[in-house]
N, C-alpha and C positions, 0 to 999 in steps of 0.2 A: 401634730400627730404626723408620723412618716407614712408615705404611701408606699405601696409595694414595690414600685420600680425606682425608687429613689436611689441614686448613686452614692450620695453622701449621707451618713448620719451625723449627729453632732460631734460624735468622736472622730468621724472621718474628716469633718470640717476643720477640727481642732488640728488634727494631724497635717492637713494641708497648709493651714496657716503657720504651724511651727516648722515645717519643713522650708517654708519660704522665708520667715523672718529670723528663725533661730539658726537653721542649718545653712542657709544661704541659698537654697536651690532656686533656680529661675522659675518663675511662676508656670511657664509653659511645661516644664519638665515636671514639676510636682502635679500639675494638672494631668498630664498624660500618665504617670504612674498611678493615680487613683481613677482614671478613666472617665474624667470630665473635661469639659472644653476650657480653653484659656480664660474665655469671658467669665466662666463659672468661678474659677480660681480668683480671678480679680474681683468679682462680686463679694465672695466670702472674705477676702483681705480687706476691702473696703468696709464692710460691715464690722469686721474684728476692730479696725483701726478707729472706727467711729463709736462703737458701742462696748467694746471690749469682749470678754467671753460670752456675755449675754447676747450678742450679736449673732453668735453661731448656733442659737437655740432655734427650733422650728417656730414659725410664726403663723397664725390663723390667716388663711386666705379669703375670709369673709370681708367683703367691702366694708369701709367706714361709713359710706352713706349710699343711699338708693335714690338718685334724682328722678327716676321714672316711677317710683313708688306711688301707689294709689293714696289720695287723701282720705282722711278719716271720713269726710262726708261721703266720698264715693264708696267706700267699704260699707257704710251704714245702709246706702241705697241698694246696693247690691243683695246685702243680707236681708233687707226688707223685702225686696223683689223675689228672693228665694223662698222666703216663708209665705208669701201670698200665692206663689205659683212655682210649680216645680218643673214645668216644661222649658225647653230651650227658648221659647218664644219670649219669655219674660226677659230675656237679654237683649232684645231688640230696642227696648227703651233707653239703652245705654249708647245710642249711637252719636248723641250730642252731649258732651263732648265724646269723642270716640274712645271706648275702652276695649282693648284687645280681647277676644274671646279666651285666649289662654289666661289672662289676668282673671276674668270671670271665672273660669272653671276651677279656680284655686278655693272658691267660697263655697 
């Protein structure tokens, strides 16, 4: 999904790549004409060469993994403590191992 301030849509990315590969424009010139940096032009060109037209589509920004995610055991402990007691003092039992209050507040 495109965000509001995105300079290039998938159509604009294709236009950028076509100007560079088909029309022979220098990447810096094509980037300047579309209002993006030279690095951005090379990024889309690299993705197009690696993946073809599919490489110009929007990608999810969601991370593939979360190394700092809480374990299932920790989540169960937090939920159990929340059911037993609704005050913030119930989170004090989670000091070892330390669990950030921001993590606890999600549950």
